[in-house]
C-alpha positions as a printed NumPy array, in Angstrom:
array([[  0.024,   0.043,   0.063],
       [  1.548,   3.341,  -0.987],
       [  1.823,   5.408,   1.961],
       [ -0.155,   9.195,   1.38 ],
       [  1.637,  12.197,   2.013],
       [  0.82 ,  14.138,   5.145],
       [ -1.376,  17.466,   4.231],
       [ -0.899,  20.195,   5.968],
       [ -3.412,  21.088,   8.924],
       [ -5.79 ,  23.739,   8.194],
       [ -8.352,  25.189,   9.994],
       [-12.199,  25.812,   9.16 ],
       [-14.349,  28.897,   9.537],
       [-17.902,  28.854,  10.548],
       [-18.449,  29.677,   6.979],
       [-16.997,  26.455,   5.406],
       [-14.049,  28.752,   4.099],
       [-10.547,  26.915,   4.895],
       [ -7.979,  29.351,   6.776],
       [ -4.548,  29.239,   6.877],
       [ -2.771,  29.459,  10.633],
       [ -1.996,  32.734,  12.035],
       [  1.044,  34.31 ,  10.41 ],
       [  4.14 ,  35.212,  12.973],
       [  6.883,  37.611,  11.975],
       [  8.923,  34.941,  13.447],
       [  9.661,  33.174,  10.246],
       [ 13.101,  31.478,  11.234],
       [ 12.847,  28.845,  14.175],
       [ 16.219,  29.479,  15.021],
       [ 15.242,  33.312,  16.085],
       [ 12.488,  31.774,  18.324],
       [ 15.208,  32.167,  21.355],
       [ 16.163,  35.542,  20.274],
       [ 12.403,  36.803,  20.548],
       [ 11.738,  35.389,  23.612],
       [ 14.862,  37.186,  24.832],
       [ 13.6  ,  40.472,  23.919],
       [ 10.095,  39.803,  25.39 ],
       [ 11.712,  39.247,  28.608],
       [ 13.618,  42.338,  28.161],
       [ 10.639,  44.384,  27.529],
       [  8.77 ,  43.154,  30.17 ],
       [ 11.359,  43.666,  32.817],
       [ 12.296,  47.328,  32.173],
       [  8.04 ,  47.766,  31.691],
       [  7.876,  46.429,  34.959],
       [ 10.515,  48.489,  36.467],
       [  9.254,  51.567,  35.079],
       [  5.842,  50.6  ,  36.814],
       [  3.804,  50.225,  33.559],
       [  1.355,  48.3  ,  32.821],
       [  0.904,  46.648,  28.958],
       [ -2.163,  48.868,  28.417],
       [  0.218,  51.87 ,  29.523],
       [  3.018,  50.951,  26.842],
       [  0.542,  50.343,  24.33 ],
       [ -1.241,  53.697,  24.482],
       [  1.717,  55.5  ,  24.025],
       [  3.667,  53.495,  21.251],
       [  0.172,  53.343,  19.659],
       [ -0.398,  49.687,  19.192],
       [ -3.075,  47.615,  21.414],
       [ -2.462,  46.027,  25.02 ],
       [ -2.49 ,  42.201,  23.224],
       [  0.73 ,  43.269,  20.873],
       [  2.551,  44.07 ,  23.76 ],
       [  1.997,  40.493,  25.404],
       [  2.95 ,  39.093,  22.027],
       [  6.282,  40.939,  22.46 ],
       [  6.757,  39.835,  26.08 ],
       [  5.599,  36.199,  25.066],
       [  8.167,  35.835,  22.4  ],
       [  5.289,  35.283,  19.806],
       [  6.111,  38.541,  17.944],
       [  8.525,  41.078,  17.962],
       [  8.453,  44.83 ,  17.825],
       [  8.605,  46.571,  14.614],
       [ 11.687,  48.761,  14.134],
       [  9.234,  51.667,  13.346],
       [  8.103,  51.697,  16.867],
       [ 11.401,  50.767,  18.437],
       [ 12.429,  54.706,  19.194],
       [  9.511,  55.175,  20.76 ],
       [  9.24 ,  52.435,  22.843],
       [ 12.754,  52.603,  24.428],
       [ 12.   ,  56.086,  25.115],
       [  9.144,  54.871,  27.093],
       [ 11.014,  52.416,  28.74 ],
       [ 13.951,  54.656,  29.132],
       [ 16.413,  52.06 ,  28.1  ],
       [ 18.752,  52.139,  24.812],
       [ 18.685,  50.479,  21.609],
       [ 21.365,  47.727,  22.94 ],
       [ 20.027,  47.449,  26.187],
       [ 16.226,  46.253,  24.539],
       [ 18.354,  43.734,  22.101],
       [ 20.691,  42.738,  24.847],
       [ 23.332,  44.026,  22.581],
       [ 26.903,  45.325,  24.037],
       [ 27.16 ,  48.925,  23.325],
       [ 30.521,  49.69 ,  21.979],
       [ 30.491,  53.102,  23.554],
       [ 29.996,  51.542,  26.997],
       [ 33.297,  51.597,  29.195],
       [ 31.111,  50.382,  32.255],
       [ 32.567,  47.156,  34.134],
       [ 29.507,  44.351,  34.3  ],
       [ 29.341,  45.323,  38.348],
       [ 29.075,  48.962,  37.365],
       [ 26.661,  48.781,  34.633],
       [ 24.694,  46.309,  37.413],
       [ 24.386,  49.448,  39.763],
       [ 23.313,  51.422,  37.3  ],
       [ 20.542,  48.959,  36.151],
       [ 19.613,  48.986,  40.275],
       [ 19.746,  52.715,  40.426],
       [ 17.093,  53.137,  37.744],
       [ 14.704,  50.634,  39.14 ],
       [ 14.716,  52.908,  42.601],
       [ 11.87 ,  55.455,  42.885],
       [ 12.847,  59.528,  43.103],
       [ 13.053,  59.621,  46.835],
       [ 15.456,  56.503,  46.848],
       [ 17.569,  57.847,  44.289],
       [ 17.863,  61.358,  45.898],
       [ 19.154,  59.106,  49.132],
       [ 21.753,  57.608,  46.492],
       [ 23.122,  60.872,  45.319],
       [ 23.368,  62.334,  48.789],
       [ 25.27 ,  59.603,  49.805],
       [ 27.653,  59.564,  46.782],
       [ 28.196,  63.533,  47.275],
       [ 29.299,  62.562,  51.033],
       [ 31.76 ,  60.275,  49.501],
       [ 33.274,  62.416,  47.461],
       [ 33.616,  65.284,  49.577],
       [ 35.098,  62.723,  52.327],
       [ 37.586,  61.811,  49.86 ],
       [ 38.284,  65.61 ,  48.786],
       [ 39.176,  66.245,  51.941],
       [ 41.349,  62.895,  52.845],
       [ 43.386,  63.875,  49.31 ],
       [ 43.39 ,  67.546,  49.118],
       [ 46.544,  69.243,  50.765],
       [ 46.437,  72.132,  53.072],
       [ 45.292,  75.253,  51.093],
       [ 44.756,  78.863,  52.029],
       [ 42.846,  81.542,  50.059],
       [ 44.237,  85.057,  49.549],
       [ 43.406,  87.781,  47.375],
       [ 45.346,  88.886,  44.526],
       [ 45.108,  92.507,  43.656],
       [ 46.367,  93.465,  40.394],
       [ 45.048,  96.992,  40.273],
       [ 44.379,  99.887,  42.914],
       [ 45.388,  99.209,  46.528],
       [ 44.247, 101.442,  49.404],
       [ 44.5  , 101.354,  52.874],
       [ 44.993, 104.222,  55.81 ],
       [ 48.068, 104.985,  56.826],
       [ 47.033, 107.184,  59.164],
       [ 44.318, 105.115,  60.16 ],
       [ 41.435, 107.05 ,  58.614],
       [ 41.076, 105.003,  55.097],
       [ 39.916, 101.559,  54.507],
       [ 41.039,  99.139,  52.233],
       [ 39.212,  97.603,  49.847],
       [ 40.79 ,  94.447,  48.922],
       [ 38.623,  93.59 ,  45.733],
       [ 40.842,  91.058,  43.506],
       [ 41.096,  87.347,  42.716],
       [ 41.163,  84.727,  44.55 ],
       [ 44.765,  82.909,  44.755],
       [ 45.123,  79.192,  46.129],
       [ 48.29 ,  78.982,  48.191],
       [ 49.941,  75.733,  49.661],
       [ 51.058,  76.943,  53.281],
       [ 53.439,  74.347,  53.781],
       [ 56.068,  75.801,  51.326],
       [ 56.136,  79.365,  53.295],
       [ 54.961,  80.038,  56.633],
       [ 54.507,  83.878,  55.926],
       [ 51.292,  82.499,  53.871],
       [ 49.517,  81.993,  57.071],
       [ 50.539,  85.727,  58.002],
       [ 49.315,  87.461,  54.479],
       [ 46.188,  88.481,  53.703],
       [ 47.137,  90.014,  50.251],
       [ 49.332,  88.833,  46.993],
       [ 49.893,  91.662,  44.324],
       [ 52.965,  91.92 ,  41.73 ],
       [ 55.807,  94.256,  41.829],
       [ 56.325,  96.657,  38.963],
       [ 59.696,  98.03 ,  37.914],
       [ 63.279,  97.811,  39.329],
       [ 62.969, 100.146,  41.637],
       [ 63.091,  97.629,  44.611],
       [ 65.905,  95.915,  43.268],
       [ 67.955,  93.771,  43.751],
       [ 65.398,  92.349,  46.706],
       [ 62.389,  92.676,  44.373],
       [ 62.1  ,  92.097,  40.527],
       [ 59.607,  93.034,  38.133],
       [ 57.349,  90.805,  38.154],
       [ 57.952,  89.276,  41.328],
       [ 54.41 ,  88.618,  43.383],
       [ 54.894,  89.675,  46.978],
       [ 52.809,  88.657,  50.271],
       [ 51.565,  91.558,  52.05 ],
       [ 49.621,  91.617,  55.869],
       [ 47.266,  94.066,  55.938],
       [ 46.909,  97.302,  57.954],
       [ 45.466,  97.888,  60.18 ],
       [ 45.721,  94.309,  61.556],
       [ 49.342,  93.857,  61.652],
       [ 51.896,  95.986,  63.961],
       [ 52.367,  99.33 ,  62.7  ],
       [ 55.268,  99.39 ,  60.254],
       [ 58.819, 100.626,  61.685],
       [ 61.449, 102.856,  60.169],
       [ 63.557, 100.345,  57.863],
       [ 60.409,  97.813,  57.256],
       [ 59.148,  97.306,  53.68 ],
       [ 55.524,  98.184,  52.944],
       [ 52.962,  98.591,  50.318],
       [ 51.934, 102.37 ,  49.906],
       [ 49.193, 103.789,  47.921],
       [ 50.106, 107.446,  46.897],
       [ 47.434, 109.107,  44.95 ],
       [ 46.468, 106.533,  42.372],
       [ 49.488, 104.686,  42.215],
       [ 50.801, 102.176,  44.283],
       [ 54.548, 101.192,  45.433],
       [ 56.629,  98.842,  47.519],
       [ 59.037, 100.951,  49.275],
       [ 60.84 , 100.709,  52.669],
       [ 59.739, 103.408,  55.184],
       [ 62.343, 105.905,  56.924],
       [ 61.814, 109.123,  58.496],
       [ 62.33 , 111.26 ,  55.734],
       [ 60.113, 109.573,  53.284],
       [ 59.837, 106.205,  51.336],
       [ 63.059, 105.079,  49.923],
       [ 64.097, 102.533,  47.043],
       [ 66.933,  99.941,  47.307],
       [ 67.438, 100.979,  43.826],
       [ 70.202, 103.825,  44.508],
       [ 69.165, 105.358,  40.962],
       [ 65.51 , 106.093,  42.44 ],
       [ 65.248, 109.518,  44.535],
       [ 63.625, 109.561,  47.982],
       [ 59.795, 110.071,  47.677],
       [ 59.269, 112.841,  49.864],
       [ 55.513, 114.475,  50.837],
       [ 54.244, 117.863,  52.032],
       [ 51.432, 117.344,  54.864],
       [ 48.91 , 117.883,  52.806],
       [ 49.51 , 114.875,  50.842],
       [ 47.874, 111.469,  51.533],
       [ 49.975, 108.352,  51.752],
       [ 48.201, 105.289,  52.888],
       [ 49.709, 102.09 ,  53.926],
       [ 48.186,  99.157,  52.583],
       [ 49.956,  96.809,  54.674],
       [ 53.246,  94.93 ,  55.584],
       [ 55.651,  93.32 ,  52.947],
       [ 56.399,  89.684,  54.252],
       [ 58.243,  88.617,  51.421],
       [ 58.026,  86.937,  47.861],
       [ 55.56 ,  84.436,  47.142],
       [ 57.16 ,  81.517,  45.27 ],
       [ 55.049,  80.411,  42.441],
       [ 55.732,  76.954,  43.397],
       [ 53.456,  77.766,  46.34 ],
       [ 50.676,  78.39 ,  44.44 ],
       [ 47.941,  75.613,  43.964],
       [ 47.343,  73.184,  40.964],
       [ 43.624,  74.166,  39.567],
       [ 42.484,  70.692,  40.739],
       [ 43.473,  71.463,  44.502],
       [ 41.823,  75.049,  44.156],
       [ 38.354,  73.281,  42.253],
       [ 39.046,  70.984,  45.677],
       [ 39.229,  73.535,  48.114],
       [ 35.963,  75.215,  46.881],
       [ 34.307,  71.962,  46.624],
       [ 34.693,  71.496,  50.412],
       [ 34.006,  75.236,  51.479],
       [ 30.614,  75.793,  49.084],
       [ 28.932,  75.461,  52.149],
       [ 31.062,  78.209,  54.146],
       [ 29.774,  80.731,  51.25 ],
       [ 26.038,  80.24 ,  51.834]])
């Protein structure tokens, strides 16, 4: 007896017309496992966002049944809706399809932590944010060397030599390492030297540390101070007959009783450029003292 070939199974509708089996967009059985994996990821990320299938369907513009088919591996999302789906689930295309992102430099542990963070509610995320901020601040304190913040004055300086004028210490902040020069702890201001009148002790372009007056002891004859005469500033040696320069080419500056000579402060010495903090350490200092300025 000749064996009959098996006929494909068909279903019959109530009207008597045969209907083909329901089509699936999974034409290759080898891809079935992949479709299930995509579906499971859709379900995982949907539940992580606290969404129902109908919520996703409404946003994408499809039926809730279609979403169910995705999650059960019967069908896969059409590429036309994938960008919208990823946006709703707050994931990337790589995460949806389980593909390694070539631009991702995170370790597996770091990636897990990111996913766990995304799964937290907003309040718990804020708690994690605060904890990270506190830990980073603690590391700043541990790693940052001691720094003192002074004012660098590159323009007019004024203070009352006679005690009747008040110095306005306006300028840019300058961050210094006190371990390099003990005078830094005593200083209030830093400003540059212009010209050669105080050579060989002070050269053009040097930066000097100044302790403000009033605040420092009154300047004695023979000591170096920073002065303001009119709108000009000077570094000079105070003597009984006027302001002297170390450079003998310059005459002594003398003044009448009507002229105003103001003492900015006592010059403590030259600031070594090596004492200036790095930009990184200066940023750390500001981060640690941010609350002090509020």
